[in-house]
C-alpha positions as CSV (number, residue, x, y, z in Angstrom):
1,M,20.1,-30.2,-110.5
2,W,18.4,-32.5,-112.9
3,T,15.4,-30.1,-113.2
4,Q,17.7,-27.3,-114.2
5,L,19.4,-29.5,-116.8
6,E,16.0,-30.6,-118.2
7,E,14.9,-26.9,-118.5
8,K,18.1,-26.1,-120.4
9,L,17.5,-29.1,-122.7
10,I,14.0,-27.9,-123.4
11,K,15.3,-24.4,-124.2
12,W,17.9,-25.8,-126.6
13,E,15.3,-27.9,-128.3
14,S,13.0,-25.0,-128.7
15,N,15.8,-22.8,-130.1
16,I,16.6,-25.5,-132.6
17,S,13.0,-26.0,-133.7
18,K,12.4,-22.3,-134.2
19,K,15.6,-22.2,-136.3
20,N,16.9,-19.3,-134.3
21,N,19.0,-17.1,-136.5
22,S,21.4,-16.2,-133.7
23,L,22.9,-19.7,-133.9
24,S,25.2,-20.6,-136.7
25,E,24.6,-23.7,-138.7
26,E,27.7,-25.3,-137.1
27,E,26.3,-24.6,-133.6
28,K,22.9,-26.1,-134.5
29,Q,24.6,-29.3,-135.8
30,Y,26.7,-29.5,-132.6
31,I,23.5,-29.2,-130.5
32,K,21.7,-31.8,-132.6
33,K,24.6,-34.2,-132.1
34,E,25.1,-33.5,-128.3
35,L,21.4,-33.3,-127.2
36,P,20.7,-37.1,-127.5
37,L,24.0,-37.8,-125.6
38,I,23.0,-35.5,-122.8
39,K,19.6,-37.0,-122.6
40,A,21.1,-40.5,-122.5
41,E,23.5,-39.4,-119.7
42,K,20.6,-37.8,-117.8
43,K,18.6,-41.1,-118.0
44,Q,21.6,-43.1,-116.9
45,M,22.2,-40.8,-113.9
46,E,18.5,-41.1,-112.9
47,H,18.8,-44.9,-113.1
48,R,21.9,-44.8,-110.9
49,L,20.2,-42.5,-108.4
50,R,17.2,-44.9,-108.1
51,K,19.6,-47.8,-107.6
52,L,21.5,-45.8,-104.9
53,N,18.2,-45.0,-103.2
54,E,17.3,-48.7,-103.2
55,I,20.6,-49.6,-101.6
56,I,20.2,-46.9,-99.0
57,A,16.7,-48.1,-98.1
58,K,17.8,-51.8,-97.9
59,T,20.7,-50.8,-95.7
60,K,18.4,-48.9,-93.4
61,I,16.2,-51.9,-93.1
62,L,19.2,-54.1,-92.3
63,V,20.4,-51.6,-89.7
64,D,17.0,-51.4,-88.1
65,D,16.8,-55.2,-87.9
66,L,20.3,-55.4,-86.3
67,T,19.3,-52.7,-83.8
68,E,16.1,-54.6,-83.0
69,D,18.1,-57.9,-82.6
70,E,20.6,-56.2,-80.3
71,C,17.8,-54.7,-78.2
72,R,16.2,-58.1,-77.8
73,E,19.6,-59.5,-76.7
74,L,20.3,-56.7,-74.2
75,S,16.8,-56.5,-72.8
76,K,16.3,-60.3,-72.6
77,G,13.7,-60.6,-75.4
78,H,12.0,-57.2,-75.6
79,S,11.7,-55.0,-78.7
80,L,12.6,-51.4,-78.9
81,A,8.9,-50.5,-78.9
82,E,8.3,-52.5,-75.8
83,V,11.3,-51.0,-73.9
84,G,10.1,-47.5,-75.0
85,E,6.6,-48.3,-73.7
86,V,8.1,-49.4,-70.4
87,L,10.0,-46.1,-70.1
88,K,6.9,-44.2,-71.0
89,E,4.9,-46.0,-68.4
90,E,7.5,-45.2,-65.8
91,F,8.3,-41.6,-66.7
92,G,5.5,-40.4,-69.0
93,N,6.1,-38.6,-72.3
94,K,8.7,-36.3,-70.8
95,L,11.4,-36.7,-68.1
96,E,12.1,-33.2,-66.7
97,E,15.7,-33.7,-65.7
98,G,19.0,-32.4,-67.1
99,Q,20.7,-34.2,-69.9
100,T,23.2,-36.1,-67.7
101,Q,21.0,-36.7,-64.8
102,G,18.0,-37.9,-67.0
103,R,20.4,-40.3,-68.8
104,H,21.5,-41.8,-65.5
105,T,18.0,-42.0,-64.3
106,M,16.8,-43.9,-67.3
107,I,19.9,-46.2,-67.4
108,N,19.4,-47.1,-63.8
109,F,15.7,-47.8,-64.4
110,L,16.7,-50.1,-67.4
111,R,19.2,-51.9,-65.1
112,S,16.7,-52.6,-62.5
113,R,13.7,-53.3,-64.8
114,Y,15.6,-55.8,-67.1
115,N,18.1,-57.0,-64.4
116,I,21.1,-56.3,-66.5
117,D,24.5,-54.8,-65.7
118,K,25.4,-51.1,-66.1
119,K,27.3,-51.6,-69.4
120,N,24.3,-53.4,-71.1
121,A,21.9,-50.8,-69.7
122,R,24.0,-48.1,-71.2
123,E,24.2,-49.9,-74.6
124,L,20.4,-50.4,-74.4
125,F,19.9,-46.7,-73.7
126,N,22.2,-45.8,-76.6
127,L,20.1,-48.0,-78.9
128,L,17.0,-46.3,-77.8
129,E,18.6,-42.9,-78.3
130,D,20.0,-43.8,-81.8
131,A,16.5,-45.1,-82.8
132,G,14.9,-41.9,-81.7
133,V,12.8,-43.6,-79.0
134,V,14.3,-41.2,-76.4
135,Y,16.0,-37.9,-77.2
136,Y,17.0,-34.8,-75.3
137,K,15.2,-31.7,-76.4
138,V,17.0,-28.5,-75.7
139,D,14.7,-25.7,-74.3
140,I,16.2,-22.3,-73.8
141,P,13.8,-19.8,-72.2
142,K,13.1,-16.9,-74.7
143,N,14.2,-14.3,-72.1
144,A,17.7,-16.0,-72.0
145,L,18.3,-16.0,-75.7
146,S,19.9,-12.5,-75.7
147,E,22.4,-13.4,-73.0
148,P,24.7,-16.4,-72.8
149,I,23.8,-18.9,-70.2
150,I,26.9,-19.5,-68.1
151,Y,27.6,-23.0,-67.0
152,E,29.1,-23.4,-63.6
153,P,30.4,-26.8,-62.6
154,L,29.3,-28.4,-59.4
155,E,32.9,-28.7,-58.2
156,A,34.1,-25.2,-57.2
157,D,37.7,-26.1,-57.6
158,V,37.4,-27.0,-61.3
159,D,38.7,-24.2,-63.6
160,I,37.0,-23.7,-66.9
161,P,39.3,-22.1,-69.4
162,E,36.5,-20.4,-71.4
163,T,32.9,-19.6,-71.0
164,M,30.7,-22.7,-71.4
165,Y,27.0,-22.7,-72.0
166,A,24.4,-24.8,-70.2
167,L,21.7,-26.2,-72.3
168,Y,18.4,-26.8,-70.5
169,G,15.7,-29.1,-71.7
170,D,13.9,-32.4,-71.2
171,W,14.2,-36.0,-72.2
172,I,11.3,-36.9,-74.6
173,I,10.1,-40.4,-74.7
174,N,8.8,-41.0,-78.1
175,S,7.3,-44.4,-78.0
């Protein structure tokens, strides 16, 4: 947006300097009066944008620090990176299980590894997922892209009101 505004300002300036006959004297005076105001406003907006970016960066650092502190509390002193490395040692770079089953597998592993209850293991897993240490990568086979993949529940007596789609993939451990 600011690039477009700057381009228009440059065109205005060039029109004024060439003393373009298509503009009346009144229009030229108006442009000369407004141009510095627009430039000042642009500079002020750029300054505000820089300040907002600084606030966003500082907030991200604070959130990362809080996440790290919470991880240490839940895992009894271990950092996100350390917990991620432990998962990678146990499962490798990829856990080839469905989304729900893989989540349960990793949560159960965290429970036993760090000797924590199920609630804390779930919270620790959610921290890892929010931080991008683990994530589920959907992988739909190319031959299945043309047709919907129908999801059928394990319980046969459950009625599904509409067609649901199963998403296949793997858990990626990005540590």
